[in-house]
N, C-alpha and C positions, 0 to 999 in steps of 0.2 A: 215962680219957677226960677227967678233971677238968681236966687241964692242957693239953689239946689245943686247937688253933685250927681254926676251921671257916669255910669260905666256900662260898657257893651261887651258881651262875651265874644270870644274868638269865633270866627265864622270860616267855613270851608266850602269850596265849590261843591255842589251836589247835582248840578245839571238842572236845577229848578230854583225857585225863590228861596233865599236864605233869610231866616228871621231869627237872628241871634237875640238872646235875652237881654233886655235893658233894665238896669237897676237905677232907681232915683232915690236919693236921700235928702232930707231937708231938716236942718237943725238937729241932726243925729237920729232922725226918725226915717225909717224906710217906708216910702210911699207904696201904695198898692195900685198895680196897673188896672185900668178900667174903672177904678174908683177915684183915684187921685190924679191919674193922667192916662193918656192914650198915646199909642206909638204907630207911626206909619213908616213903611220902608220904601226906599227908592234905589234904583240901579242895583238891585240885590240878587242878581242871578249870576252874572259873570264875575270872575275874580277881579280884584282891584287892578287897575292899570292906569297908564297915562290917559287913556281914553275913557276910562270908566271909574267913577268914584262913588261907591255906595254911601248912602247916608240915611239917617232916621229923623223924623220930626216928632218931637215930644210936646204934647199939648196938655196943660194942666186943666183939671176939671174939679168940680166940687169945691173944696176949700182952697184949691190952688189955682192960680191963674198964670197966664203967660204961655209963650210958645218958644221952644228951643230946637235948633237943628244940630245934629252931631254926625260926623262922618265915622265910618268904621271900615274895616278891611275884610274883604273876602279873599282868603288864601286859596291858592291852588290845592286841589285835593291830592293827597298822597296815594299813589296807585297801589301801595302795599295794603291799603284798607279795602281794596276791591277784591272780588272773587275771581280767581283765574283758573280756567280749565283748559286742558290740551285735548286735541282730537284723538291722539294716541299717546298713551304713556308707556307702551311697550312695542318697540319696532324691531325688525330683523335687519341685520347688516346687509347692505346692497353694494357697497363700494363707492357710494355717492353720499353726499351730505343729506341728512334726514332732518326735516323741518315740520314737525306737527303744527297744526293751526291752533292758535291761542284764542280763547274767548274770554273777554274781561267784562265784568259787570260791577256797577256801583249801585247797590240796591236794585232797583228795577230797570236801570238804564244800562244798555250795552254800549261799551265804548267803541270808538272807531279807530281802526289801525291807521297809523301815520297821521292821524289827526289828534288823537288823545294819547297815543303811545306808539313806541317803536319796539320791534322784537329783534333780538340778536340771539345767536346760538353758540354754544360752547361744547367742544368735545363730541360733536354730532356726526363724526365719520365712522369711527371704529366702535367695536363692541365694548360695552361698559355703561357707565352713567353719563348721560348728556344733560344739558341744561338749556332751557329757554329763558332769556333775560328780557323782561319787559320794562321799558323806561318811559315814564310819563312825559308828555309834551302838551303844549297848549294849556288847557285848564288843569293838567295833572302834573305832578312832580314825583320825584322819588323813583324807586325801581323795586321790582319783585322778581325772584328767581323761581322757576318751576322745573323740577327735574323729570327726566324720563329715561327709560332703559333701552339700549340697543343690544339685542341678543345676537350671539354668533350665528352664522349661516350653517344650517344643518347639512350633513354629507349628502342628503338626497338631492341637493341643489347643485352640486358640483361633480365633476367626473375626473377619472384618473386613467392614465395609459402608461405602458412600459416601453422602454427603448428596444427591448428584445424579449421574445416569449419562448425561445427554445435555445438550449445550450447543450454542449457535449461535456460529460464529466471528465475532469482532469485533477480532482482532489482539492480544488480551491473553491472558495466561496464565489457564488454568482450573485451579483448585485446590479440588476439593470437599473438604469436611470428612470425616475418617475416624473411624469408631467401631470400636473393637476390644473384643471381649468374651470373657471366659472364664467360662462358666457364667452366674451372675447378676452377676458383677463386670464393671464397665466399666474398661478399662485407661486409664492416664493418658499422654497424648501427651507425649513428651519424657523421661518417666521410664521407662515400660514399653515404648515403641516410638518409632521415628522414621519420618518419611514423606518420600519423594522422588517427583517427578513427571517424566515423560518424554513428549515429543511432545504437549504440552498447550497449544499456541498455534494451529496451523493445523488445518484440517479433516482428519479421519481418526480413528484410534483412539489414545487416550492411555493411558499405563500409570502406575499408582500402585504404588509399592513400599513395603511396610510391613516394617520390620526390627525384630525384637525386641531389647530391651536390658534390662539389670538382671535381673529375674526371668524374662525371656522371651527366647527365642532363635529363630533361623530367620527365614525370609522368606516373606511372602505377596504375590503380585502380583495386582492386579485392574485392570480396564479401564473406560473410559468413552468416549463418542463425541463428536466435535465435527463439526457439519454446516455446510454453506455457508449464509451469510446470504442471504435473499431480496434481489434487486437488479434492475438494468436488464437487458433481453434484448439482448445485444450482436449478435445475428444480424439485427436490424432495420436495413436500410440507409438507410431514410428517417427523417425526423424523427418523434418521438413526439407532438408537439403536435397536438391535434385541428385538422383543417382545413388543416394545413400540411405534410402528408406529400407530398413531391414525387414519390413513386412513382405518384401518381394523376393527374398532369398529362397532358393531351393536347397534345403539342408540334406536332401537325400543323396547328393553327390557334389562333386566339384563343378563349378561353372566354367572352368578354364577350357577353352576349345581343345578337343582331342583327348581330354583327361576325365571325361565323365564316365565313372565306372559302371553306371547303369546301362551303358551301351556295349559292355564287353561281351555279354552273352550272345550278341548278334554278329560278332566278327567271325569270318571264315578263315580256316587254316590256309596258309600259302603253300603248304607242302602237299602235293597230290597223294591221295590215298590215306592221309592221316585223319581227315574229318569224316566221322562215321555218318554225319548228317548231310554230307555233300553229295547229293544225288546226281550222278551223271557228270560230275565235274572232271573225272578222269576216265578216259576211254577204256572200256572193258571192265571197269570196277563197279558199275551200277548194280548188276545182279548180285555181286558178292556183298556189297554194302547193305542191300535190302534183304537178302535171303540167308546171310550168315557167312562166316569166313573160316577157312582152315579146318574142315571136317567137323561139322556140327557144333560150332562155337556160337550159335545164335543167342543163347541165353547166358554165355559166359564171357562176354567181351571184356569185362573188367577183371576176370580171373586168369586170362591167358597172356597177361603182359609179361614182359621180361623184367628181371630185377632192375630197379632204378629207372625204368622207362616210364614216361608221363603219357597218360591216356585221358580221353574225354569220357566221363560217365554220363550216359544219356538218360534223361527223364523227359517226359512230354513237355516240350516248350521251354525247358530250363537246361542250362549248361553249366557244369561246375568242374573245375580242375581237381584232380585227385592224384595221389602218388602211391603206388603200391610199395609197402615196405619190403625190404630185402629179406 
């Protein structure tokens, strides 16, 4: 075996004994293992280090004699060759960092966190695509990235309130301030949600629509009311100025004191004996007024007047002036 050539295949840490293939050639001929030589492995589990040096013993048999030792290297395993799974690959935004647990396996062996690998996270606060980055340590090297999704928070998880729920109509838009909260957190308008208003000018019910954005999704609708402004009563047909409401006028006569012609029929003559209805106002004339005057003129009071003289024509309860033509 003194003149033989040896080569050992690359070896990588696997958590168990590593037995890389050994090739032996002699005089241009490749020898056959277990017919021409045997191989034994030593320190062949852990990766090569200052404290650990893997090696093989090659012992010739059959037509070959001699014993040779050769060292070889066990490289640290690359974690990218391992199988990585996350406890959750789809999470919902919470306002805090999200860190799903990673499980790493190399064949049948499960790796140990902080001994075989470290985990860091990227973009794991806001809604979108986040990543878990696993970096090998100890017997492992390299890194592997595993993505997961953060979904926006649905509107059923947050609440909204308005600064004012009742307005009086004045012809302008009414836009109450909107406050949206999730737990103890107050959301930012324009970043976390947008607001639109509908039917917010005239009296009636107005609608506020809050639409989630960014880390929030879904729609919340809330309402407020607009009432009619107090004003003039259009049902009043007269003027509203005090003392000038023409609905109270009496158009049957003048309202000026002493000039109401509706009262003229009740005035008594100031001249004794001229008022035929003045019963007993002049001494000695009562019987004449009631029983007739000047020789049977009971029915002809209006016919016995003198030319141009003005008399009263009497009808029951009504008094009218009349003048006998000449």
